C-alpha positions as CSV (number, residue, x, y, z in Angstrom):
1,M,130.8,-2.7,2.1
2,K,130.2,-2.0,5.8
3,Y,132.6,-4.5,7.1
4,K,135.7,-2.7,5.8
5,N,135.4,-0.2,8.6
6,Y,134.5,-2.8,11.4
7,S,136.6,-3.1,14.5
8,G,136.9,-6.5,16.3
9,D,134.1,-5.4,18.6
10,D,131.9,-4.7,15.6
11,F,132.4,-8.1,14.2
12,L,131.5,-9.8,17.4
13,K,128.2,-7.9,17.5
14,D,127.3,-8.8,13.8
15,D,124.8,-11.6,13.5
16,D,126.0,-12.8,10.1
17,F,129.6,-12.9,11.2
18,L,128.7,-14.9,14.4
19,M,126.5,-17.4,12.5
20,W,129.3,-18.0,10.0
21,I,131.5,-18.9,13.0
22,C,128.9,-21.1,14.6
23,A,127.6,-22.9,11.5
24,P,129.6,-22.2,8.4
25,D,128.1,-23.1,5.0
26,P,129.3,-22.8,1.4
27,E,127.5,-19.5,1.0
28,S,128.9,-17.8,4.1
29,D,132.4,-19.3,3.5
30,A,132.4,-17.9,-0.1
31,F,131.3,-14.4,1.2
32,W,133.9,-14.1,3.9
33,K,136.7,-15.4,1.6
34,A,135.7,-12.9,-1.0
35,F,135.7,-10.1,1.6
36,L,139.2,-11.1,2.9
37,L,140.4,-11.2,-0.7
38,Q,139.3,-7.6,-1.2
39,H,140.4,-6.4,2.2
40,P,143.5,-8.4,3.3
41,E,144.2,-5.7,5.9
42,K,141.2,-7.0,7.9
43,S,142.6,-10.5,8.3
44,G,144.2,-9.7,11.7
45,T,141.0,-8.2,13.0
46,I,138.9,-11.1,11.9
47,A,141.4,-13.6,13.3
48,A,141.1,-11.8,16.7
49,A,137.3,-11.9,16.5
50,R,137.3,-15.6,15.8
51,K,139.6,-16.3,18.7
52,K,137.5,-14.2,21.1
53,A,134.3,-15.9,19.8
54,E,136.0,-19.2,20.6
55,E,136.6,-18.1,24.1
56,Y,133.0,-17.0,24.6
57,G,131.4,-19.9,22.8
58,R,133.9,-22.7,23.6
59,L,134.0,-23.8,20.0
60,A,135.4,-27.3,20.0
61,I,135.6,-29.2,16.8
62,Y,133.9,-28.5,13.4
63,D,134.0,-31.6,11.3
64,E,132.9,-31.2,7.7
65,R,131.5,-34.7,7.7
66,Q,129.4,-34.1,10.9
67,K,128.3,-30.5,10.8
68,Y,126.8,-28.7,13.8
69,S,123.2,-29.3,14.5
70,R,120.9,-26.3,14.4
71,A,120.4,-26.6,18.2
72,T,124.1,-26.7,18.8
73,S,124.7,-23.7,16.5
74,E,122.1,-21.6,18.3
75,A,123.5,-22.6,21.7
76,V,127.0,-21.5,20.7
77,Y,125.7,-18.3,19.1
78,S,123.8,-17.5,22.3
79,A,127.0,-18.1,24.4
80,I,129.0,-15.8,22.2
81,V,126.4,-13.0,22.4
82,Q,126.3,-13.4,26.2
83,G,130.0,-13.3,26.3
84,V,130.2,-10.0,24.3
85,E,127.5,-8.4,26.5
86,Q,129.4,-9.5,29.7
87,A,132.7,-8.1,28.3
88,D,130.9,-4.8,27.6
89,R,129.6,-4.7,31.2
90,T,133.0,-5.6,32.6
91,R,134.7,-2.8,30.7
92,K,132.2,-0.3,31.9
93,I,132.3,-1.4,35.5
94,S,136.1,-1.4,35.7
95,G,136.2,2.3,34.9
96,K,139.5,1.8,33.1
97,T,140.1,3.2,29.7
98,F,142.1,0.6,27.9
99,P,142.1,1.3,24.1
100,F,140.1,-1.5,22.5
101,S,142.9,-2.1,20.0
102,R,145.1,-3.3,22.9
103,L,142.4,-5.7,24.1
104,W,142.3,-7.1,20.6
105,A,146.1,-7.3,20.4
106,V,145.9,-9.6,23.4
107,A,143.1,-11.6,21.9
108,A,144.5,-11.9,18.4
109,S,145.3,-15.6,18.3
110,M,143.3,-17.4,15.7
111,V,144.0,-21.1,15.9
112,V,142.3,-22.5,12.8
113,L,144.0,-25.5,11.2
114,L,142.6,-27.7,8.3
115,S,144.0,-31.1,7.7
116,A,142.5,-33.8,5.5
117,G,139.1,-32.0,5.5
118,W,138.9,-31.2,9.2
119,Y,138.5,-27.7,10.8
120,F,140.2,-28.0,14.2
121,Y,139.7,-25.6,17.1
122,R,141.3,-26.1,20.5
123,Y,143.0,-24.4,23.5
124,V,146.6,-25.0,24.5
125,Q,146.5,-25.3,28.3
126,D,150.2,-26.1,28.8
127,A,152.7,-23.8,27.2
128,G,155.5,-26.2,28.2
129,S,158.4,-26.0,30.6
130,P,160.9,-23.1,30.3
131,E,163.6,-25.3,28.7
132,D,161.1,-26.2,25.9
133,R,160.0,-22.7,25.2
134,I,161.5,-21.1,22.1
135,E,160.9,-17.4,21.6
136,A,159.1,-16.2,18.5
137,G,160.9,-13.9,16.1
138,S,161.5,-10.2,16.7
139,S,162.9,-7.1,14.9
140,K,166.5,-7.6,14.1
141,A,168.8,-7.0,11.0
142,V,172.3,-6.4,9.8
143,L,172.9,-3.3,7.7
144,T,175.8,-3.6,5.3
145,L,177.0,-0.2,4.1
146,S,178.5,0.7,0.8
147,D,182.1,0.5,2.3
148,G,181.4,-3.1,3.5
149,S,181.1,-2.2,7.2
150,E,178.2,-3.8,9.1
151,V,175.8,-2.4,11.6
152,L,173.7,-4.5,13.9
153,L,170.1,-3.2,14.2
154,Q,167.9,-4.5,16.9
155,Q,165.2,-3.4,19.3
156,G,166.5,-0.9,21.9
157,T,169.3,0.3,19.8
158,D,169.3,3.5,17.6
159,Y,171.4,4.1,14.6
160,I,171.9,7.4,12.6
161,S,174.0,8.1,9.6
162,G,174.1,10.7,6.9
163,R,171.2,9.2,4.9
164,A,169.6,6.6,7.1
165,S,168.3,6.2,10.7
166,S,167.0,3.2,12.6
167,D,165.1,2.7,15.9
168,G,165.9,-1.0,16.0
169,T,162.6,-2.1,14.3
170,S,163.0,-0.2,11.0
171,V,165.5,1.6,8.8
172,I,164.4,4.8,7.1
173,Y,166.3,6.6,4.3
174,R,165.7,10.3,3.7
175,H,164.6,11.5,0.3
176,A,167.6,12.3,-2.0
177,V,168.5,12.0,-5.7
178,A,172.0,10.8,-6.6
179,P,173.9,11.1,-9.9
180,E,174.1,7.7,-11.5
181,K,177.9,7.5,-11.2
182,E,177.7,8.3,-7.4
183,M,175.0,5.7,-6.5
184,A,175.9,3.8,-3.3
185,Y,174.3,0.5,-2.4
186,N,173.4,-0.9,1.0
187,E,172.2,-4.4,1.9
188,L,169.9,-5.4,4.7
189,T,170.0,-9.0,6.0
190,I,167.3,-10.4,8.2
191,P,168.5,-13.5,10.1
192,R,166.4,-16.5,11.1
193,G,164.1,-15.4,13.8
194,G,163.9,-11.9,12.6
195,E,161.8,-9.4,10.7
196,F,162.3,-5.7,9.7
197,F,160.8,-2.7,8.0
198,L,162.6,-0.7,5.3
199,L,161.6,2.7,3.9
200,L,163.5,3.5,0.7
201,S,164.5,7.0,-0.3
202,D,161.6,7.1,-2.8
203,S,159.1,6.4,0.0
204,T,158.6,2.8,-1.1
205,K,157.8,0.6,1.9
206,V,159.3,-2.9,2.3
207,W,158.4,-5.4,4.9
208,L,161.1,-8.1,5.2
209,N,160.5,-11.6,6.6
210,S,163.0,-13.9,8.4
211,E,166.0,-15.2,6.5
212,T,165.9,-12.5,3.9
213,R,168.5,-10.3,2.2
214,I,167.8,-7.2,0.0
215,R,170.2,-4.9,-1.9
216,Y,169.2,-1.3,-2.8
217,P,170.6,2.1,-3.5
218,E,170.8,4.7,-0.7
219,S,169.1,7.0,-3.2
220,F,167.7,6.6,-6.8
221,T,168.7,8.4,-9.9
222,D,166.3,10.7,-11.9
223,G,165.4,9.4,-15.3
224,K,166.3,5.8,-14.5
225,P,164.2,2.8,-13.2
226,R,164.2,2.5,-9.5
227,E,165.8,-1.0,-9.0
228,V,166.4,-3.2,-6.0
229,A,167.5,-6.8,-5.7
230,L,165.9,-9.4,-3.5
231,L,168.8,-11.7,-3.1
232,Y,166.8,-14.3,-1.2
233,G,163.9,-14.6,1.2
234,E,160.5,-12.9,1.4
235,A,159.4,-9.3,1.1
236,Y,156.2,-7.3,0.8
237,F,156.4,-4.1,-1.3
238,E,154.2,-1.1,-1.2
239,V,155.7,0.9,-4.1
240,S,155.6,4.7,-4.3
241,P,153.8,5.5,-7.6
242,A,155.9,6.2,-10.7
243,A,153.9,9.5,-11.2
244,K,155.7,10.9,-8.2
245,H,159.1,10.1,-9.6
246,G,158.9,11.4,-13.2
247,G,157.4,8.3,-14.5
248,N,160.3,6.1,-13.4
249,S,159.2,2.5,-12.9
250,F,160.2,0.3,-10.0
251,K,161.9,-3.0,-10.6
252,V,162.6,-5.9,-8.2
253,R,165.2,-8.4,-9.4
254,T,165.6,-11.9,-8.0
255,K,168.0,-14.7,-9.1
256,N,165.8,-15.8,-12.0
257,Q,163.1,-13.2,-12.6
258,E,162.3,-9.5,-12.7
259,I,159.2,-7.6,-11.6
260,E,158.4,-4.2,-13.1
261,V,155.7,-2.0,-11.5
262,L,154.4,1.6,-11.7
263,G,153.0,1.7,-8.2
264,T,151.4,-1.2,-6.4
265,Q,151.5,-3.7,-3.6
266,F,152.9,-7.2,-4.0
267,N,154.7,-10.0,-2.1
268,I,157.7,-11.9,-3.4
269,T,159.0,-15.2,-1.9
270,A,162.4,-16.3,-3.2
271,Y,164.0,-18.8,-0.7
272,P,166.8,-21.0,-2.1
273,E,164.9,-24.2,-1.3
274,D,161.7,-23.1,-3.2
275,H,161.0,-24.5,-6.6
276,G,160.8,-21.0,-8.0
277,V,160.2,-17.4,-7.2
278,T,156.6,-16.6,-6.2
279,S,155.1,-13.2,-6.8
280,T,151.6,-12.4,-5.4
281,L,149.8,-9.2,-6.5
282,I,147.6,-7.4,-4.0
283,E,146.7,-4.3,-6.0
284,G,147.8,-2.5,-9.1
285,E,149.6,-4.1,-12.0
286,V,153.0,-5.8,-12.4
287,A,154.8,-7.6,-15.2
288,V,156.9,-10.6,-14.3
289,T,159.8,-11.6,-16.6
290,A,161.9,-14.8,-16.6
291,G,164.2,-15.2,-19.5
292,N,162.2,-14.4,-22.6
293,V,158.9,-15.1,-20.9
294,R,156.8,-12.1,-19.7
295,K,153.5,-12.3,-17.8
296,E,151.3,-9.4,-16.6
297,L,149.4,-10.0,-13.3
298,Q,146.1,-8.6,-12.1
299,P,145.2,-8.2,-8.4
300,G,144.5,-11.6,-6.8
301,Q,146.9,-13.4,-9.2
302,Q,150.1,-15.2,-8.4
303,A,153.1,-16.0,-10.7
304,V,155.6,-18.7,-10.0
305,A,158.8,-18.3,-12.1
306,A,160.5,-21.7,-12.3
307,K,164.3,-22.2,-12.7
308,N,163.8,-23.2,-16.3
309,N,162.3,-19.7,-17.0
310,T,158.7,-20.8,-17.3
311,I,156.0,-18.8,-15.5
312,T,152.8,-20.2,-14.1
313,V,149.9,-17.8,-13.2
314,K,147.0,-18.7,-11.1
315,E,144.3,-17.1,-8.9
316,V,144.9,-17.1,-5.2
317,E,143.6,-15.8,-1.9
318,V,146.2,-13.2,-1.4
319,F,145.8,-12.7,2.4
320,T,147.2,-16.2,2.9
321,Y,150.4,-15.1,1.3
322,T,150.6,-11.7,3.0
323,A,149.4,-12.8,6.5
324,W,153.0,-12.8,7.8
325,K,153.1,-9.0,7.4
326,E,150.1,-8.7,9.8
327,G,151.7,-11.0,12.4
328,Y,150.2,-14.4,11.2
329,F,151.3,-17.5,9.5
330,G,149.1,-18.1,6.5
331,F,148.8,-21.7,5.1
332,R,146.8,-22.7,2.1
333,S,147.1,-26.4,1.2
334,K,150.7,-26.3,2.4
335,P,152.5,-29.6,2.8
336,L,153.8,-30.3,6.3
337,A,157.4,-30.0,5.0
338,E,156.8,-26.4,3.8
339,V,155.0,-25.5,7.0
340,M,158.0,-26.7,9.0
341,N,160.4,-24.7,6.8
342,T,158.3,-21.6,7.6
343,L,158.3,-22.3,11.3
344,S,162.1,-23.1,11.4
345,R,162.9,-19.8,9.9
346,W,160.7,-17.7,12.2
347,Y,161.7,-19.5,15.5
348,D,165.3,-20.2,14.3
349,V,165.2,-23.9,15.1
350,N,166.1,-27.1,13.3
351,I,163.1,-29.3,12.5
352,I,163.5,-33.0,11.3
353,I,160.5,-35.0,10.0
354,E,161.3,-38.6,10.7
355,N,158.4,-40.1,8.7
356,P,158.6,-39.1,5.0
357,E,154.8,-39.8,4.7
358,L,154.0,-37.0,7.1
359,E,155.6,-34.5,4.7
360,K,152.7,-34.9,2.3
361,I,150.0,-33.9,4.9
362,R,148.5,-30.5,3.8
363,F,147.3,-27.7,6.1
364,N,145.2,-24.6,5.8
365,G,144.7,-21.8,8.3
366,M,146.2,-18.8,10.1
367,L,148.2,-18.9,13.3
368,D,149.6,-16.1,15.5
369,R,153.3,-15.7,14.9
370,K,153.8,-14.5,18.5
371,Q,152.7,-17.8,20.0
372,S,155.4,-20.2,21.2
373,I,156.4,-22.9,18.8
374,K,155.1,-25.5,21.3
375,E,151.7,-23.9,21.2
376,I,151.8,-23.9,17.4
377,L,152.8,-27.6,17.1
378,S,150.3,-28.5,19.8
379,M,147.5,-27.3,17.6
380,I,148.2,-30.0,15.1
381,D,149.2,-32.8,17.4
382,H,146.0,-34.7,16.4
383,D,148.0,-35.6,13.2
384,I,151.6,-35.4,14.4
385,R,153.8,-35.9,17.5
386,F,156.9,-33.9,18.3
387,D,159.8,-33.7,20.6
388,I,161.7,-30.5,21.5
389,R,165.2,-30.6,22.7
390,E,166.8,-27.1,23.0
391,R,166.7,-25.8,19.4
392,N,166.1,-29.1,17.7
393,I,162.6,-30.4,17.0
394,T,161.7,-33.9,15.8
395,I,158.4,-34.6,14.1
396,Y,157.2,-38.2,14.1
C-alpha cells in the first residue's frame, strides 16, 4: 500500500485523503481505519496532516446529522489544495532548509473529539493566563537499584553505572548474561506527569507511561524465561525475539495475569483503579493467563483479565491504545471519568467531576499530549465547563 511510506506532505497532496477530510463517508472511514489498524505508526503523521488541513481549509464542524453539502466540500478541498501550494512556495522563497519533519512536529496537533455522535473541530485562541497553565508531562523517572538506593533520572541529567546508563530520557542496559543465583533486580518508577524509555539487557524495548512502575533483572539468565513484572501503570513492549535468546520466551507478570510471548509488540494497562488488566496485541502472538484461564491473542485483539480471573477478548483499533507512545491521547468510546483519569496522570493534577451524570459521556478521538490541559479541556467545552485553580480542576 503506497500510504505506508507517505510523509505528512504526501498526505496533504493526496486527493483521496483530502476528500476523506472534507466529506467523510462510511467507505472512506472504513478504509482509513483499516489503514491505521495495519500501520499504527502512521497515526502521528496522519494526525498532523489533519491538523494542517484544518488550518488551510478552516474546517469548522462536521455533524453526522447534517453532512457537508457537495459545494461546501469542494470549497474546503480547494482551500486546502491552495494552502498546500502556498506553503510549498513559501518554503522555496524563504531559502531556508528546515527538515520537513520539524515542520510537521510543530503542526502535529489533531483536535478531533467525538461526543454523542458529533465530530467537533475547533481552534483554541486563548491558551489561558500563566497561573492557569499546567505543563504537559516530560521524561522523568526514579531508578531503584538492587541495593535499595534510588537515582533520580530527568532531562539534562546523565547517569552511568556498571550495567546501565541514562541520558535523562531513557535508561539502557548493556547486554550481559547472569547466573540465576546472581540475578539482581532494578525497578523503574514513572511519576505522574512523566514518561520514560527502557532498553532491557536482551534488547527488548519498553515505553513507560505516567504513574507506572516496572521490576526487571539487570540481565537475564540463559535457559530460563525472560521475566519482568509490571507492578502498575501502562507499558508498551517491543520484545526481542526468542530465536535470538536460545528460544527463551518473554513473560510479563501483573497483579492478576501473565503474558507469554516469543517476540512481538503489545501494550499493557494495569492501573489500580481499572476493572482489570488490559493487553492489546499489535503484532505477533501472545498468550494471556489469569488463574486457570488461558487465551491466545492475534494482532488487533485485546484481552481484559478481570480480578475474578475471567478473560474477555475482543477486536479493537489498536492505534487508539498505543497512541500515547506516539505523543497522543487516544480515546475510543471512553467515559468522561476515564478520560479525566488519563489527563490527571499526564498533567499531574487533581480533577473532580461535580455532576455524576457527566461521567457517562463518551468520547472518541486523538489529542496532542504536548498541548496545555486548558487547551485540551477547551476542545470539549461544548459539553462541559471547567475551572482551574492551581493544580485542582473542577468539571461541572
